[in-house]
ZAMAR-835498 format. One record per residue (C-alpha): residue in one letter; x, y, z. Coordinates in steps of 0.02 Angstrom, whole numbers, plus 50000, padded with zeros to 5 digits. Layout:
<atoms>
+---+-------+-------+-------+
! r !    xx !    yy !    zz !
+---+-------+-------+-------+
! a !     X !     Y !     Z !
...
+---+-------+-------+-------+
</atoms>
This chain:
<atoms>
+---+-------+-------+-------+
! r !    xx !    yy !    zz !
+---+-------+-------+-------+
! f ! 54860 ! 56436 ! 55037 !
! e ! 54983 ! 56501 ! 54897 !
! f ! 54857 ! 56425 ! 54753 !
! t ! 54718 ! 56527 ! 54843 !
! r ! 54836 ! 56685 ! 54843 !
! m ! 54865 ! 56660 ! 54661 !
! l ! 54686 ! 56632 ! 54614 !
! l ! 54602 ! 56761 ! 54729 !
! p ! 54616 ! 56910 ! 54619 !
! h ! 54559 ! 56818 ! 54461 !
! i ! 54404 ! 56762 ! 54563 !
! v ! 54369 ! 56932 ! 54632 !
! a ! 54405 ! 57032 ! 54461 !
! r ! 54275 ! 56907 ! 54360 !
! a ! 54147 ! 56922 ! 54499 !
! r ! 54168 ! 57111 ! 54471 !
! s ! 54173 ! 57127 ! 54284 !
! q ! 54019 ! 57001 ! 54261 !
! k ! 53905 ! 57081 ! 54392 !
! t ! 53890 ! 56899 ! 54449 !
! s ! 53931 ! 56826 ! 54614 !
! s ! 54059 ! 56692 ! 54636 !
! r ! 54068 ! 56556 ! 54767 !
! i ! 54223 ! 56480 ! 54868 !
! i ! 54185 ! 56323 ! 54972 !
! a ! 54315 ! 56229 ! 55080 !
! v ! 54272 ! 56053 ! 55144 !
! a ! 54311 ! 56048 ! 55324 !
! s ! 54252 ! 55931 ! 55463 !
! n ! 54177 ! 55938 ! 55641 !
! t ! 54333 ! 55886 ! 55699 !
! h ! 54388 ! 56048 ! 55727 !
! i ! 54281 ! 56071 ! 55883 !
! i ! 54407 ! 55960 ! 55964 !
! a ! 54563 ! 56023 ! 55896 !
! n ! 54681 ! 56141 ! 55968 !
! m ! 54809 ! 56244 ! 55869 !
! h ! 54998 ! 56205 ! 55920 !
! w ! 55058 ! 56365 ! 55840 !
! d ! 55242 ! 56319 ! 55900 !
! d ! 55231 ! 56152 ! 55813 !
! l ! 55122 ! 56161 ! 55660 !
! q ! 55197 ! 56005 ! 55581 !
! l ! 55172 ! 55918 ! 55752 !
! k ! 55364 ! 55876 ! 55724 !
! n ! 55405 ! 55873 ! 55925 !
! p ! 55443 ! 55700 ! 55995 !
! g ! 55256 ! 55611 ! 56025 !
! a ! 55164 ! 55764 ! 55968 !
! f ! 55098 ! 55678 ! 55811 !
! a ! 54931 ! 55582 ! 55814 !
! l ! 54824 ! 55548 ! 55671 !
! f ! 54659 ! 55638 ! 55728 !
! k ! 54745 ! 55779 ! 55812 !
! a ! 54845 ! 55824 ! 55642 !
! y ! 54662 ! 55794 ! 55554 !
! g ! 54574 ! 55901 ! 55681 !
! q ! 54716 ! 56043 ! 55673 !
! s ! 54715 ! 56054 ! 55480 !
! k ! 54529 ! 56073 ! 55474 !
! l ! 54544 ! 56202 ! 55606 !
! s ! 54661 ! 56297 ! 55506 !
! l ! 54548 ! 56281 ! 55357 !
! i ! 54409 ! 56364 ! 55449 !
! l ! 54525 ! 56493 ! 55514 !
! w ! 54589 ! 56534 ! 55327 !
! v ! 54420 ! 56537 ! 55269 !
! r ! 54366 ! 56664 ! 55416 !
! h ! 54508 ! 56765 ! 55361 !
! l ! 54453 ! 56776 ! 55182 !
! a ! 54280 ! 56832 ! 55226 !
! n ! 54347 ! 56965 ! 55315 !
! k ! 54477 ! 57020 ! 55183 !
! f ! 54327 ! 57012 ! 55061 !
! i ! 54233 ! 57141 ! 55173 !
! e ! 54384 ! 57245 ! 55182 !
! w ! 54393 ! 57242 ! 54982 !
! k ! 54221 ! 57283 ! 54976 !
! c ! 54177 ! 57141 ! 54885 !
! a ! 54080 ! 57025 ! 54991 !
! d ! 53938 ! 57048 ! 54887 !
! c ! 54020 ! 56975 ! 54725 !
! v ! 54123 ! 56831 ! 54819 !
! t ! 54048 ! 56713 ! 54965 !
! i ! 54162 ! 56594 ! 55049 !
! n ! 54100 ! 56456 ! 55158 !
! s ! 54163 ! 56302 ! 55247 !
! l ! 54061 ! 56148 ! 55271 !
! h ! 54062 ! 55984 ! 55366 !
! p ! 54009 ! 55853 ! 55221 !
! g ! 53951 ! 55735 ! 55367 !
! i ! 54050 ! 55550 ! 55423 !
! i ! 54100 ! 55502 ! 55262 !
! d ! 54159 ! 55305 ! 55253 !
! t ! 54332 ! 55348 ! 55164 !
! e ! 54506 ! 55265 ! 55162 !
! l ! 54572 ! 55385 ! 55304 !
! a ! 54542 ! 55236 ! 55430 !
! r ! 54642 ! 55132 ! 55336 !
! t ! 54803 ! 55214 ! 55391 !
! a ! 54757 ! 55222 ! 55573 !
! p ! 54855 ! 55148 ! 55698 !
! t ! 54752 ! 55000 ! 55744 !
! p ! 54781 ! 54817 ! 55705 !
! s ! 54738 ! 54780 ! 55520 !
! v ! 54632 ! 54625 ! 55577 !
! f ! 54500 ! 54765 ! 55646 !
! y ! 54490 ! 54873 ! 55492 !
! y ! 54363 ! 54768 ! 55384 !
! p ! 54249 ! 54724 ! 55519 !
! r ! 54250 ! 54908 ! 55573 !
! k ! 54224 ! 54958 ! 55403 !
! w ! 54081 ! 54837 ! 55378 !
! f ! 53989 ! 54904 ! 55530 !
! f ! 54014 ! 55088 ! 55511 !
! s ! 53949 ! 55072 ! 55344 !
! y ! 53788 ! 55064 ! 55393 !
! f ! 53801 ! 55228 ! 55480 !
! f ! 53920 ! 55347 ! 55375 !
! k ! 53877 ! 55416 ! 55223 !
! t ! 53952 ! 55350 ! 55049 !
! v ! 54104 ! 55471 ! 54946 !
! h ! 53970 ! 55501 ! 54835 !
! q ! 53837 ! 55564 ! 54959 !
! g ! 53963 ! 55666 ! 55050 !
! a ! 54015 ! 55747 ! 54881 !
! q ! 53823 ! 55795 ! 54870 !
! t ! 53847 ! 55896 ! 55020 !
! s ! 53983 ! 56013 ! 54934 !
! v ! 53887 ! 56031 ! 54768 !
! w ! 53751 ! 56088 ! 54852 !
! a ! 53820 ! 56219 ! 54934 !
+---+-------+-------+-------+
</atoms>
């Protein structure tokens, strides 16, 4: 968020000066649908609070909330026509995220092989962001 705060004035200034629109894409996830924000424990440090996909879903939900906040700020700054901001779900990607999931390692590779028939590759998932 700090990086965004420092970069935004430059994005807006360039879009206004060159009479062209800029685009910001945030890669989120559909896991935000099942996520809840734990405002009193954002880091999930309370005993028993942390779970891998709970943390992942909360992080993606907070990203989407941040994108919506910035979209409203662009309207307030009267530059919604010069800067577009969107979040997207790239699809279900076969990444190494599940490698650190708390399941026995003996199941990791068979599960990875099985799901590789249904998940997108990392390259295919990246194409979603490039197209947007």
